[in-house]
ROGUFI-946990 format. One record per residue: residue in three letters; residue number from 1; x, z, y of N, C-alpha, C in turn. Coordinates in Angstrom, 2 decimals, decimal comma. Each point is the difference from the previous one (the first is absolute). Layout:
BEGIN
REC   resn   resi     neast       nup    nnorth    caeast      caup   canorth     ceast       cup    cnorth
REC    ALA    NUM         X         Z         Y         X         Z         Y         X         Z         Y
...
// end
This chain:
BEGIN
REC   resn   resi     neast       nup    nnorth    caeast      caup   canorth     ceast       cup    cnorth
REC    MET      1     51,58     -2,31     14,95     -0,86      0,30     -1,13     -1,45     -0,06      0,43
REC    SER      2     -0,84     -0,64     -0,80     -1,40     -0,13      0,36     -0,75      1,29     -0,24
REC    GLU      3     -1,20      0,09      0,59     -0,80      1,19     -0,18     -0,48      0,09     -1,45
REC    ALA      4      0,02      1,22     -0,55     -0,37      0,19     -1,40     -1,41     -0,50     -0,29
REC    SER      5     -0,90      0,14      0,98     -1,39     -0,38     -0,21     -0,16     -1,50     -0,23
REC    SER      6      0,94     -0,81      0,47     -0,10     -1,44     -0,17      0,88     -0,52     -1,14
REC    ALA      7      0,69      0,90     -0,70      0,91     -0,42     -1,05     -0,78     -0,45     -1,24
REC    ILE      8      0,30     -1,19     -0,47     -0,59     -0,50     -1,24      0,84      0,45     -1,19
REC    LEU      9      1,31     -0,06      0,16      0,91      0,47     -1,04      0,80      1,18      0,54
REC    GLN     10     -0,03      1,10     -0,73      0,81      1,17      0,34      0,82      0,40     -1,23
REC    VAL     11      1,31      0,02      0,17      0,91      0,41     -1,07      0,73      1,23      0,51
REC    ASP     12     -0,11      1,11     -0,73      0,53      1,28      0,48      0,86      0,65     -1,08
REC    GLY     13      1,32      0,05      0,24      0,92      0,69     -0,90      0,10     -0,62     -1,38
REC    LEU     14     -0,17     -1,31     -0,10     -0,02     -0,68     -1,30      1,34      0,09     -0,70
REC    GLY     15     -0,04      0,43     -1,26      1,18      0,02     -0,84     -0,31     -0,71     -1,31
REC    VAL     16      0,96     -0,74     -0,52     -0,18     -0,71     -1,27      1,27      0,15     -0,83
REC    TYR     17     -0,18      0,39     -1,27      1,10      0,06     -0,96     -0,27     -1,00     -1,12
REC    PHE     18      1,06     -0,61     -0,50     -0,09     -0,84     -1,19      0,80      0,66     -1,11
REC    GLY     19     -0,49     -0,13     -1,24      0,72      0,54     -1,13     -0,27      1,48     -0,21
REC    THR     20      0,61      0,54     -1,07     -0,17      1,41     -0,33      1,35      0,60     -0,40
REC    GLY     21      0,06      1,32      0,00      1,21      0,69     -0,43      1,21     -0,37      0,83
REC    ARG     22      1,13     -0,23     -0,69      1,23     -0,31      0,70     -0,03     -1,37      0,68
REC    SER     23     -0,87     -0,87     -0,49     -0,10     -1,34      0,59     -0,98     -0,05      1,17
REC    ARG     24     -0,57      1,15      0,35     -0,97      0,05      1,10      0,69     -0,34      1,31
REC    LYS     25     -0,58     -0,95      0,74      0,59     -0,47      1,25     -1,02      0,05      1,12
REC    GLN     26      0,39      0,56      1,13     -0,91      0,04      1,15      0,09     -1,32      0,76
REC    VAL     27     -1,13     -0,68      0,13     -0,05     -1,32      0,63     -0,48      0,10      1,44
REC    LEU     28     -0,95      0,88      0,28     -0,49      0,23      1,36      0,03      1,49      0,29
REC    THR     29      0,40      0,35      1,23      0,11      1,41      0,39     -0,69      0,23      1,34
REC    ASP     30     -1,05      0,81     -0,01     -0,66      0,46      1,23     -0,32     -1,15      0,96
REC    VAL     31     -0,62     -1,05     -0,52     -0,36     -1,17      0,81     -1,31      0,27      0,73
REC    THR     32      0,04     -0,08      1,32     -1,18      0,28      0,82     -0,15     -1,07      1,08
REC    PHE     33     -1,15     -0,65      0,02     -0,32     -0,97      1,06     -1,48     -0,30     -0,08
REC    GLU     34     -0,52     -0,73      0,97     -1,39     -0,41     -0,02     -0,15     -1,38      0,61
REC    VAL     35     -1,12     -0,65     -0,32     -0,32     -1,31      0,56     -1,42      0,06      0,52
REC    ALA     36     -0,17     -0,29      1,29     -1,32      0,08      0,62     -0,77     -1,30     -0,16
REC    ALA     37     -1,28      0,05      0,25     -0,83     -1,19      0,00      0,53     -0,99      1,04
REC    GLY     38      0,14     -1,25     -0,39      0,49     -1,03      0,91      1,49      0,01      0,23
REC    GLU     39      0,73      0,84     -0,74      1,45      0,13      0,20      0,75     -0,63     -1,17
REC    VAL     40      1,16     -0,59      0,28      0,88     -0,52     -1,03      1,29      0,83      0,02
REC    VAL     41      0,26      0,68     -1,10      1,20      0,83     -0,12      0,92     -0,62     -1,04
REC    GLY     42      1,26     -0,15      0,37      0,98     -0,56     -0,91      0,78      1,09     -0,71
REC    VAL     43      0,36     -0,26     -1,25      0,93      0,86     -0,74      1,20     -0,85     -0,34
REC    ILE     44      1,16      0,36      0,54      1,21     -0,80     -0,12      1,08      0,79     -0,73
REC    GLY     45      0,76     -0,68     -0,83      1,10      0,62     -0,72      0,52     -0,99     -1,02
REC    GLU     46      1,22      0,20     -0,45      0,57     -0,94     -0,95     -0,59      0,20     -1,39
REC    THR     47      0,33     -0,90     -0,92     -0,48      0,08     -1,36      0,37      1,34     -0,63
REC    GLY     48     -0,98      0,64     -0,64      0,25      1,28     -0,64     -0,25      1,21      0,88
REC    SER     49     -0,44     -0,22      1,23     -0,23      1,12      0,92     -1,31      0,74     -0,27
REC    GLY     50     -0,89     -0,61     -0,78     -1,28      0,64     -0,32     -1,20     -0,61      0,69
REC    LYS     51      0,19     -1,15      0,66     -1,11     -0,62      0,76     -1,19     -0,32     -0,89
REC    SER     52      0,25     -0,74     -1,08     -1,11     -0,40     -0,87     -0,60      1,18     -0,73
REC    THR     53      0,79      1,04     -0,24     -0,54      1,20     -0,64     -1,05      0,65      0,90
REC    ILE     54      0,22     -0,03      1,31     -1,01      0,52      0,93     -1,31     -0,77     -0,19
REC    ALA     55      0,08     -1,32      0,01     -1,21     -0,82     -0,14     -0,71      0,28     -1,31
REC    ARG     56      0,75      0,04     -1,08     -0,59      0,20     -1,32     -0,59      1,40     -0,15
REC    THR     57      0,61      0,99      0,65     -0,53      1,35     -0,07     -1,27      0,12      0,83
REC    VAL     58     -0,04     -0,64      1,15     -1,20      0,02      0,85     -1,20     -0,55     -0,77
REC    LEU     59      0,24     -1,00     -0,84     -1,09     -0,63     -0,74     -0,19      0,56     -1,40
REC    GLY     60      0,70      1,10     -0,31     -0,21      0,66     -1,28      0,66     -0,66     -1,18
REC    LEU     61      0,88     -0,96      0,24      0,72     -0,66     -1,09      1,19      0,84     -0,45
REC    VAL     62      0,45      0,91      0,86      1,03      0,98     -0,31     -0,56      1,36      0,39
REC    ARG     63      0,21      1,01     -0,85     -0,54      1,32      0,30      0,93      0,77      0,93
REC    ALA     64     -0,58      0,59      1,04      0,78      0,83      0,93      0,41      1,30     -0,69
REC    SER     65      1,23      0,43      0,27      0,49      1,28     -0,53     -0,29      1,15      0,96
REC    GLY     66     -0,29     -0,33      1,25     -0,31      0,99      1,00     -0,52     -0,66      1,26
REC    GLY     67     -0,65      0,77      0,85     -0,54     -0,54      1,24     -1,42     -0,49     -0,14
REC    ARG     68     -0,51     -0,58      1,09     -1,39     -0,45      0,04     -0,08     -1,41      0,59
REC    ILE     69     -0,96     -0,76     -0,50     -0,29     -1,33      0,52     -1,49     -0,09      0,25
REC    SER     70     -0,37     -0,44      1,21     -1,40     -0,17      0,35     -0,22     -1,43      0,48
REC    ILE     71     -1,05     -0,64     -0,53     -0,36     -1,36      0,40     -1,44      0,00      0,50
REC    ASP     72     -0,16     -0,35      1,26     -1,32     -0,06      0,63     -0,76      1,32     -0,19
REC    GLY     73      0,73      1,10      0,17     -0,61      1,32     -0,05     -0,14      0,62     -1,37
REC    LYS     74      0,40     -0,73     -1,06     -0,11      0,53     -1,36      1,39      0,32     -0,55
REC    GLU     75      0,18      1,24     -0,46      1,27      0,32     -0,63      0,03     -0,61     -1,40
REC    VAL     76      0,98     -0,87     -0,24      0,06     -0,74     -1,25      1,07      0,54     -0,95
REC    THR     77      0,79      0,95      0,47      1,14      0,48     -0,78     -0,43      0,56     -1,35
REC    THR     78     -1,15      0,64     -0,06     -0,44      0,66     -1,23     -1,06     -0,81     -0,75
REC    PHE     79     -0,20     -1,26      0,36     -0,99     -0,84     -0,67      0,29     -0,10     -1,49
REC    SER     80     -1,05      0,01     -0,79      0,11     -0,29     -1,43      0,04     -1,52     -0,18
REC    GLY     81      0,23     -0,44     -1,23      0,04     -1,43     -0,27     -1,31     -0,69      0,34
REC    SER     82     -1,11      0,61     -0,34     -1,31     -0,61      0,29     -0,28     -0,01      1,49
REC    GLN     83      0,45      1,04      0,72     -0,17      0,01      1,46      0,81     -1,10      0,65
REC    TRP     84      1,22     -0,23     -0,50      0,81     -1,08      0,54     -0,67     -1,35     -0,27
REC    GLN     85     -0,55     -0,16     -1,18     -0,66     -1,26     -0,34     -1,15     -0,28      0,95
REC    THR     86     -0,82      1,02      0,27     -1,13     -0,16      0,93      0,50     -0,29      1,40
REC    PHE     87      1,05      0,71      0,41      0,54     -0,18      1,35      0,56     -1,41      0,17
REC    ARG     88      0,73     -0,50     -0,98      0,57     -1,34      0,11     -1,10     -1,06      0,05
REC    ARG     89     -1,05      0,19     -0,77     -1,11     -0,95      0,02     -0,71     -0,03      1,35
REC    SER     90      0,07      1,11      0,72     -0,66      0,05      1,31      0,66     -0,94      1,00
REC    GLY     91      1,28     -0,34     -0,22      0,69     -0,90      0,91      0,46      0,63      1,29
REC    VAL     92     -0,06      1,33      0,10      0,43      0,70      1,21      1,48     -0,25      0,29
REC    ALA     93      0,81     -0,01     -1,06      1,44     -0,27      0,14      0,36     -1,20     -0,85
REC    GLN     94      0,78     -0,90      0,57      0,41     -1,20     -0,72      1,51     -0,18      0,11
REC    TYR     95      0,57     -0,69     -0,99      1,45     -0,14     -0,15      0,35     -1,48     -0,08
REC    VAL     96      0,93     -0,45      0,83      0,52     -1,37     -0,08      1,44      0,09     -0,49
REC    PHE     97      0,27     -0,60     -1,15      1,30      0,07     -0,63      0,98     -1,00      0,60
REC    GLN     98      1,28      0,24     -0,28      1,04     -0,96      0,39     -0,24     -1,35     -0,66
REC    ASP     99     -0,31      0,02     -1,29     -0,24     -1,22     -0,76     -1,50     -0,09     -0,28
REC    PRO    100     -0,70     -0,93      0,66     -1,45     -0,08     -0,19     -0,41     -0,32     -1,43
REC    MET    101      0,92     -0,54     -0,80     -0,34     -0,30     -1,38     -0,26      1,28     -0,79
REC    ARG    102      0,44      1,14      0,53     -0,28      1,28     -0,67     -1,45      0,44      0,20
REC    SER    103     -0,63     -0,47      1,06     -1,36      0,43      0,30     -1,02     -1,11     -0,23
REC    LEU    104      0,45     -1,24     -0,16     -0,91     -1,12     -0,22      0,05     -0,42     -1,46
REC    ASP    105     -1,15      0,00     -0,65     -0,09     -0,43     -1,40      0,26     -1,50     -0,07
REC    PRO    106      1,04     -0,42     -0,74      0,31     -1,43     -0,06     -1,09     -0,84     -0,64
REC    ASP    107     -0,92      0,65     -0,71     -1,07     -0,74     -0,68     -1,29     -0,04      0,82
REC    LEU    108      0,02      0,62      1,17     -1,17     -0,05      0,88      0,25     -0,93      1,17
REC    SER    109     -1,02     -0,72      0,41      0,13     -0,83      1,19      0,17      0,89      1,22
REC    VAL    110      0,47     -0,59      1,08      0,15      0,74      1,25     -1,35      0,60      0,42
REC    ARG    111     -1,05     -0,79     -0,12     -1,34      0,47      0,38     -0,39      1,25     -0,81
REC    ALA    112      0,24     -0,07     -1,31     -0,36      1,12     -0,87      0,86      1,23      0,28
REC    SER    113      1,27     -0,20      0,31      0,89      1,12      0,27     -0,43      0,76      1,26
REC    ILE    114     -0,34     -0,73      1,04     -0,41      0,64      1,25     -1,35      0,69     -0,17
REC    ALA    115     -0,89     -0,60     -0,78     -1,34      0,56     -0,19      0,01      1,24     -0,90
REC    GLU    116      0,99      0,12     -0,87      0,00      1,05     -1,03     -0,22      1,41      0,53
REC    PRO    117      0,69      0,45      1,08     -0,24      1,37      0,48     -1,45      0,26      0,40
REC    LEU    118     -0,66     -1,01      0,57     -1,40      0,17      0,39     -0,90      0,05     -1,23
REC    LEU    119      0,32     -0,79     -1,01     -0,80      0,00     -1,23      0,14      1,32     -0,73
REC    VAL    120      1,20      0,59      0,03      0,23      1,30     -0,62     -0,83      1,08      0,70
REC    GLN    121     -0,05     -0,08      1,33     -0,79      0,96      0,77     -1,49     -0,13     -0,31
REC    GLY    122     -0,47     -1,24     -0,13     -1,41     -0,24     -0,24     -0,82      0,15      1,27
REC    GLY    123     -1,32     -0,23     -0,13     -0,91      0,20      1,13     -0,13     -1,18      0,92
REC    ARG    124      0,62     -1,14     -0,34     -0,10     -1,19      0,85     -0,51     -1,18     -0,83
REC    SER    125     -0,75     -0,86      0,65     -0,48     -1,20     -0,66      1,13     -1,01     -0,11
REC    ARG    126     -0,18     -1,00     -0,84      1,02     -1,05     -0,14      0,22     -0,73      1,31
REC    ALA    127     -1,08     -0,21      0,73      0,11     -0,69      1,29      0,81      0,84      0,99
REC    GLU    128     -0,22      1,30     -0,01      0,75      0,89      0,91      1,49      0,01     -0,35
REC    VAL    129      0,30      0,04     -1,30      1,41     -0,03     -0,43      0,64     -1,32      0,39
REC    LYS    130     -0,72     -1,09     -0,22      0,53     -1,33      0,34      0,31     -0,09      1,49
REC    ASP    131     -0,93      0,45      0,82      0,20     -0,04      1,45      1,19      0,86      0,43
REC    ALA    132      0,13      1,19     -0,63      1,10      0,89      0,35      1,35     -0,61     -0,36
REC    VAL    133      0,06     -0,67     -1,15      1,24     -0,65     -0,42      0,38     -1,11      0,97
REC    LEU    134     -0,97     -0,82      0,39      0,28     -1,09      0,94      0,46      0,53      1,35
REC    ALA    135     -0,64      1,07      0,46      0,37      0,59      1,29      1,42      0,57     -0,05
REC    GLN    136      0,34      0,68     -1,10      1,33      0,58     -0,11      1,07     -1,06     -0,17
REC    PHE    137     -0,35     -1,08     -0,71      0,94     -1,11     -0,17      0,31     -0,65      1,34
REC    ASP    138     -1,03     -0,12      0,81      0,19     -0,56      1,34      0,85      0,94      0,86
REC    ALA    139     -0,18      1,32     -0,18      0,74      0,98      0,79      1,50     -0,08     -0,26
REC    VAL    140      0,38     -0,32     -1,24      1,43     -0,10     -0,31      0,52     -1,44      0,17
REC    LYS    141     -0,83     -0,84      0,58      0,40     -1,35      0,39      0,46     -0,86     -1,17
REC    LEU    142     -0,83     -0,02     -1,04      0,24     -0,88     -1,13     -1,14     -1,01     -0,11
REC    ASP    143      0,33     -1,19     -0,42     -0,99     -1,07     -0,13     -0,89      0,26     -1,20
REC    ALA    144     -1,30     -0,18      0,17     -0,97      0,27     -1,06      0,23     -0,85     -1,24
REC    THR    145      0,75     -1,08      0,12      0,28     -0,84     -1,17      0,88      0,72     -1,02
REC    LEU    146      0,62      1,12      0,40      0,87      0,74     -0,91     -0,78      1,02     -0,83
REC    LEU    147     -1,27      0,21      0,31     -0,76      1,07     -0,64     -0,11     -0,16     -1,52
REC    ASP    148     -0,04     -1,22     -0,49     -0,17     -0,21     -1,44      1,32     -0,26     -0,72
REC    ARG    149      1,10      0,19      0,70      1,31     -0,09     -0,65      0,37      1,34     -0,62
REC    PHE    150      1,07     -0,02     -0,79      0,49      1,22     -0,63      1,29      0,43      0,68
REC    PRO    151      0,34      1,30     -0,08      1,19      0,49      0,72      1,26     -0,83     -0,25
REC    GLY    152      0,19     -0,46     -1,22      1,19     -0,76     -0,33      0,07     -1,35      0,69
REC    GLU    153     -1,13     -0,44      0,58     -0,04     -1,29      0,69      0,24      0,14      1,51
REC    LEU    154      0,23      1,23      0,45      0,18      0,25      1,43      1,46      0,29      0,31
REC    SER    155      0,37     -0,17      1,26      1,33      0,38      0,45      0,07      1,52      0,14
REC    GLY    156      1,21      0,54      0,16      0,15      1,44      0,15     -0,75      0,53      1,21
REC    GLY    157      0,09     -0,71      1,12     -0,70      0,43      1,20     -1,51     -0,03     -0,17
REC    GLN    158     -0,50     -1,03     -0,69     -1,44     -0,08     -0,24     -0,47      1,12     -0,91
REC    ARG    159      0,79      0,29     -1,03     -0,38      1,09     -0,91     -0,06      1,34      0,73
REC    GLN    160      0,95      0,23      0,91      0,00      1,27      0,72     -1,22      0,09      0,91
REC    ARG    161     -0,41     -1,11      0,59     -1,21      0,00      0,82     -1,24      0,30     -0,85
REC    VAL    162     -0,03     -0,55     -1,21     -1,10      0,29     -0,91     -0,02      1,49     -0,35
REC    ALA    163      1,19      0,56     -0,26      0,08      1,43     -0,33     -0,49      0,86      1,17
REC    ILE    164      0,32     -0,40      1,21     -0,46      0,73      1,18     -1,52     -0,12      0,15
REC    ALA    165     -0,52     -1,20     -0,23     -1,45     -0,20      0,07     -0,70      0,86     -1,04
REC    ARG    166      0,55      0,07     -1,18     -0,58      0,81     -1,08      0,00      1,48      0,37
REC    ALA    167      1,08      0,44      0,66      0,10      1,41      0,39     -0,97      0,34      1,12
REC    LEU    168     -0,25     -0,94      0,89     -0,84      0,27      1,17     -1,49     -0,22     -0,25
REC    ILE    169     -0,36     -0,61     -1,14     -1,39     -0,36     -0,25     -0,91      1,23     -0,07
REC    THR    170      0,56      1,17     -0,35     -0,81      1,22     -0,10     -0,05      0,78      1,31
REC    SER    171      0,56     -0,56      1,07      0,08      0,69      1,29      0,63      1,38     -0,14
REC    PRO    172      1,24      0,04     -0,50      0,65      1,30     -0,26      0,28      0,77      1,28
REC    ARG    173      0,12      1,31     -0,15      0,42      0,87      1,10      1,52      0,07      0,06
REC    LEU    174      0,65     -0,18     -1,17      1,46      0,06     -0,09      0,50     -1,21     -0,76
REC    LEU    175      0,97     -0,70      0,60      0,64     -1,14     -0,65      1,49      0,30     -0,12
REC    ILE    176      0,49      0,03     -1,25      1,41      0,24     -0,25      0,66     -1,32     -0,38
REC    LEU    177      1,01     -0,37      0,76      0,72     -1,25     -0,22      1,42      0,34     -0,44
REC    ASP    178      0,31     -0,26     -1,26      1,29      0,38     -0,57      0,90     -1,22     -0,08
REC    GLU    179      0,92     -0,12      0,95      0,92     -1,15      0,08     -0,78     -1,32     -0,06
REC    PRO    180     -1,02     -0,18      0,84     -0,88     -1,16     -0,14      0,63     -1,34      0,37
REC    VAL    181      1,15      0,02      0,67      0,60     -1,28      0,42      1,41     -0,21     -0,55
REC    SER    182      0,52      0,96     -0,75      1,40     -0,10     -0,41      0,26     -1,11     -1,01
REC    ALA    183     -1,04     -0,42     -0,74      0,19     -1,06     -0,98     -0,24     -1,39      0,58
REC    LEU    184     -0,28     -0,07      1,31     -0,33     -1,27      0,63      1,18     -0,56      0,78
REC    ASP    185     -0,01     -1,31      0,21      1,03     -0,60      0,85     -0,30      0,37      1,46
REC    SER    186      0,95     -0,27      0,87     -0,11      0,46      1,39     -1,24     -0,54      0,70
REC    ALA    187     -0,34     -1,27     -0,26     -1,16     -0,59      0,67     -1,28      0,69     -0,42
REC    ASN    188     -0,17      0,21     -1,31     -1,21      0,67     -0,49     -0,02      1,47      0,38
REC    ARG    189      1,18      0,61      0,10      0,08      1,40      0,41     -0,59      0,16      1,40
REC    VAL    190      0,38     -0,88      0,89     -0,50      0,05      1,38     -1,52     -0,22      0,02
REC    LYS    191     -0,47     -0,94     -0,81     -1,43     -0,30     -0,02     -0,82      1,19     -0,50
REC    ILE    192      0,49      0,68     -1,04     -0,73      1,14     -0,54      0,00      1,16      1,00
REC    LEU    193      1,13      0,23      0,65      0,07      1,07      1,00     -0,94     -0,30      1,17
REC    ASP    194     -0,04     -1,25      0,43     -0,93     -0,39      1,06     -1,44      0,22     -0,44
REC    LEU    195     -0,29     -0,37     -1,25     -1,34      0,17     -0,54     -0,40      1,48     -0,01
REC    LEU    196      0,89      0,85     -0,49     -0,30      1,43     -0,04     -0,24      0,56      1,40
REC    GLY    197      0,76     -0,51      0,96     -0,21      0,43      1,38     -1,38     -0,38      0,50
REC    GLU    198     -0,45     -1,18     -0,38     -1,32     -0,46      0,44     -1,14      0,72     -0,73
REC    LEU    199      0,28      0,44     -1,23     -1,04      0,63     -0,82     -0,18      1,49      0,28
REC    ARG    200      0,84      0,54      0,87     -0,13      1,42      0,32     -1,39      0,29      0,55
REC    ARG    201     -0,63      0,99     -0,60     -1,33      0,40      0,46      0,07      1,44      0,47
REC    ASP    202     -0,87      0,35      0,94      0,03      1,34      0,60     -0,14      1,12     -1,02
REC    ASP    203     -0,70     -0,26     -1,09     -0,28      1,09     -0,93      0,89     -0,02     -1,24
REC    VAL    204      0,95     -0,91     -0,09      0,85     -0,11     -1,18      1,38      0,58      0,28
REC    ALA    205      0,44      0,89     -0,89      1,35      0,54      0,08      0,88     -0,80     -0,95
REC    MET    206      1,17     -0,43      0,47      0,92     -0,77     -0,82      1,31      0,74     -0,18
REC    LEU    207      0,45      0,08     -1,26      1,32      0,54     -0,33      0,85     -1,17     -0,47
REC    PHE    208      1,02     -0,34      0,78      0,81     -1,20     -0,25      1,37      0,44     -0,49
REC    ILE    209      0,28     -0,26     -1,28      1,24      0,45     -0,63      0,97     -1,16     -0,12
REC    SER    210      1,24      0,20      0,44      0,97     -1,09     -0,03      1,42      0,53      0,07
REC    HIS    211      0,93     -0,81     -0,51      1,42      0,30      0,21      0,54     -0,78      1,20
REC    ASP    212     -0,86     -0,86      0,57      0,42     -0,91      1,07     -0,50      0,53      1,34
REC    LEU    213      0,90      0,53      0,78     -0,38      0,58      1,29     -0,58     -1,05      0,94
REC    GLY    214      0,46     -1,24     -0,12     -0,53     -1,06      0,84     -1,49     -0,21     -0,22
REC    SER    215     -0,43      0,01     -1,27     -1,42     -0,16     -0,31     -0,81      1,19      0,50
REC    VAL    216      0,53      1,21     -0,20     -0,68      1,21      0,44     -0,17      0,00      1,51
REC    ALA    217      1,06     -0,40      0,70     -0,03      0,01      1,47     -1,04     -0,95      0,55
REC    GLY    218     -0,30     -1,06     -0,75     -0,91     -1,02      0,50     -1,46      0,35     -0,08
REC    ILE    219     -0,35      1,08     -0,73     -1,43      0,24     -0,20     -0,41      1,45      0,16
REC    THR    220      0,94      0,95     -0,07     -0,39      1,42     -0,07     -0,05      0,69      1,36
REC    ASP    221     -0,81      1,05      0,07     -0,06      0,85      1,19      1,03      1,13     -0,10
REC    ARG    222      0,09      0,59     -1,18      0,96      1,06     -0,25      0,75     -0,29     -1,28
REC    THR    223      1,19      0,59     -0,12      0,83     -0,22     -1,17      0,50      1,32     -0,56
REC    VAL    224     -0,06      0,11     -1,32      0,54      1,14     -0,73      1,28     -0,48     -0,69
REC    VAL    225      1,10      0,68      0,26      1,28     -0,37     -0,61      0,25      0,92     -1,19
REC    LEU    226      0,16     -0,60     -1,19      0,14      0,76     -1,23      1,43     -0,17     -0,54
REC    TYR    227      0,63      1,12     -0,33      1,33     -0,03     -0,58      0,06      0,95     -1,18
REC    ARG    228      0,27     -0,54     -1,17      0,08      0,80     -1,23     -1,21      0,90     -0,18
REC    GLY    229     -1,16     -0,56      0,22     -1,23      0,72     -0,25     -0,43      0,98      1,07
REC    GLN    230      0,70      0,01      1,12     -0,36      0,90      1,10     -0,18     -0,78      1,29
REC    ILE    231     -0,95      0,43      0,81     -0,17     -0,60      1,32      1,07      0,58      0,92
REC    VAL    232      0,83     -0,88      0,56      1,05      0,48      0,90     -0,34     -0,27      1,46
REC    GLU    233     -0,98     -0,88      0,23     -0,46     -0,24      1,37     -1,34     -0,72     -0,06
REC    GLN    234     -0,88      0,35      0,92     -1,24     -0,79      0,19     -0,36      0,05      1,47
REC    ALA    235     -0,33     -1,16      0,53     -0,24     -0,14      1,44     -0,67     -1,35      0,24
REC    PRO    236     -0,47     -0,24      1,25     -0,47     -1,35      0,32      1,08     -1,02     -0,35
REC    THR    237     -0,43     -1,13     -0,54      0,96     -1,01     -0,49      0,95     -0,44      1,10
REC    ARG    238     -0,50     -0,17      1,20      0,86     -0,42      1,10      1,14      1,00      0,21
REC    GLN    239     -0,32      1,28     -0,13      1,03      1,04      0,17      1,02     -0,05     -1,13
REC    ILE    240     -0,48     -0,24     -1,23      0,93     -0,12     -1,13      0,97     -1,15      0,21
REC    ILE    241     -0,51     -1,11      0,53      0,82     -1,19      0,19      0,99      0,17      1,15
REC    THR    242     -0,47      0,59      1,09      0,84      0,05      1,21      0,85      1,26      0,11
REC    ALA    243     -0,47      1,11     -0,59      0,76      1,25      0,14     -0,12      0,86     -1,24
REC    PRO    244      0,46     -0,50     -1,15     -0,08      0,80     -1,23      0,86      1,26      0,13
REC    ARG    245     -0,51      1,11     -0,48      0,71      1,26      0,16      0,79      0,41     -1,24
REC    HIS    246     -0,53     -0,29     -1,17      0,66      0,43     -1,23      1,07     -1,01     -0,43
REC    PRO    247      1,11      0,45     -0,57      1,07     -0,92     -0,41     -0,48     -1,12     -0,92
REC    TYR    248     -0,90      0,32     -0,95     -0,48     -1,04     -0,90     -0,88     -1,00      0,73
REC    ALA    249     -0,84      0,48      0,91     -0,82     -0,91      0,79      0,88     -0,92      0,84
REC    ARG    250      1,07      0,54      0,57      0,92     -0,83      0,78      0,67     -1,05     -0,89
REC    LEU    251      0,30      0,39     -1,24      0,61     -0,95     -0,93     -0,97     -1,12     -0,36
REC    LEU    252     -1,27      0,34     -0,18     -1,00     -1,03     -0,29     -0,14     -0,98      1,15
REC    VAL    253     -0,07      0,53      1,20     -0,10     -0,87      1,18      1,22     -0,90      0,10
REC    GLY    254      1,16      0,56     -0,30      1,23     -0,80      0,04      0,06     -1,06     -1,07
REC    SER    255     -0,78      0,18     -1,08     -0,03     -0,96     -1,10     -1,06     -1,08      0,19
REC    ALA    256     -0,84      0,14      1,01     -1,06     -0,98      0,27      0,63     -1,36      0,30
REC    PRO    257     -0,71     -1,13     -0,20     -1,43     -0,10     -0,25     -0,42      0,20     -1,44
REC    THR    258      0,94      0,01     -0,97     -0,41      0,23     -1,37      0,82      1,13     -0,57
REC    LEU    259     -0,64      0,76     -0,91      0,68      1,09     -0,67     -0,13     -0,23     -1,49
REC    ARG    260      1,06     -0,34     -0,65     -0,01     -0,21     -1,43      0,65      1,19     -0,68
REC    SER    261     -0,22      0,14     -1,30      0,54      1,15     -0,70      1,51      0,02      0,02
REC    GLY    262      0,63     -1,17      0,18      1,45     -0,03      0,00      0,60     -0,12      1,38
REC    SER    263     -0,80      0,17      1,04      0,50     -0,24      1,35      0,78      1,17      0,57
REC    ILE    264     -0,14      1,18     -0,63      0,74      1,17      0,45      1,13      0,24     -0,99
REC    ASP    265      1,22     -0,19      0,41      1,12      0,09     -0,93      0,39      1,45     -0,27
REC    ARG    266      0,96      0,18     -0,93      0,38      1,34     -0,44      0,54      0,85      1,16
REC    GLU    267      0,82     -0,60      0,84      0,58      0,75      1,12     -1,09      0,50      0,94
REC    GLN    268     -0,98     -0,86      0,29     -1,12      0,40      0,85     -0,80      1,14     -0,63
REC    ARG    269     -0,20     -0,08     -1,32     -0,76      1,03     -0,69      0,70      1,36      0,08
REC    GLU    270      1,31      0,00     -0,20      0,74      1,25      0,06     -0,05      0,59      1,40
REC    LEU    271      0,13     -0,86      1,01     -0,10      0,46      1,38     -1,39      0,56      0,27
REC    LEU    272     -1,02     -0,69     -0,49     -1,37      0,42      0,20     -0,24      1,37     -0,64
REC    ARG    273      0,50      0,22     -1,21     -0,19      1,28     -0,69      0,59      1,13      0,84
REC    GLY    274      1,17     -0,25      0,56      0,62      1,01      0,85     -0,83      0,30      1,23
REC    GLN    275     -0,56     -1,04      0,62     -0,81      0,19      1,19     -1,29      0,76     -0,33
REC    LEU    276     -0,57     -0,29     -1,18     -1,22      0,67     -0,40      0,24      1,49     -0,24
REC    VAL    277      1,16      0,32     -0,59      0,35      1,40     -0,22      0,13      0,72      1,33
REC    GLU    278      0,68     -0,66      0,96      0,18      0,60      1,32     -1,34      0,20      0,69
REC    THR    279     -0,90     -1,00     -0,16     -1,31      0,08      0,63     -0,82      1,17     -0,54
REC    ALA    280      0,18      0,26     -1,32     -0,80      1,05     -0,64      0,48      1,39      0,33
REC    VAL    281      1,27      0,14      0,45      0,57      1,32      0,29     -0,60      0,58      1,27
// end
């Protein structure tokens, strides 16, 4: 665990409920972890474990039912709507979606999409914005000839690079990547992971969310293992891969290199439930 003073993201005792009354369901329970400056932390778990809910709650898209979240020294858990709007415009925290078409306006050129966060912030000349866009485009290794194309004219891998460039243009302190390579073919998956590895900066904290342990292992320093909305293990990624301690973590490692929602059969699930009960006693 990194020193608290260097933590960009701190999540302490986070709980999230969906629904009300009898339909109320607990999605996250007492989730606690942190991500330091220059560190990449993975969150791994199968579909429905609560991974994306963590990301959405950190960014205020889902309201926390309990606990505290701090980003770059500011507690955001109690932010009002207007405070969240101001905070998002600051670009301190950025989100890269699984499907870049969710974050890229299909009616805006690539150039305009990448420039938009800087224009929203204001305070820069057109020349400064233009230079920043070109520099960021070069950083994600895309040819400048693509700048005037539209998202629909790009390949999946190219669109994801554009989404990453758009997220990094504000020099964020926290970058959340929610299944950023799961929609890509194997070749593009490797390219994006390599790119993210090269783009690591000393002052940027990255939260890398995935169901694919192979992808997490390739880029993260530490890994948080999530099962049914609870953290069951967190440790350096190498330790998770080579000597997982919790039954669910061992099952994930055994399911590598890919973990799909259907990869754990009913018999395995029943065995796992029994092991989890024994572990909790």
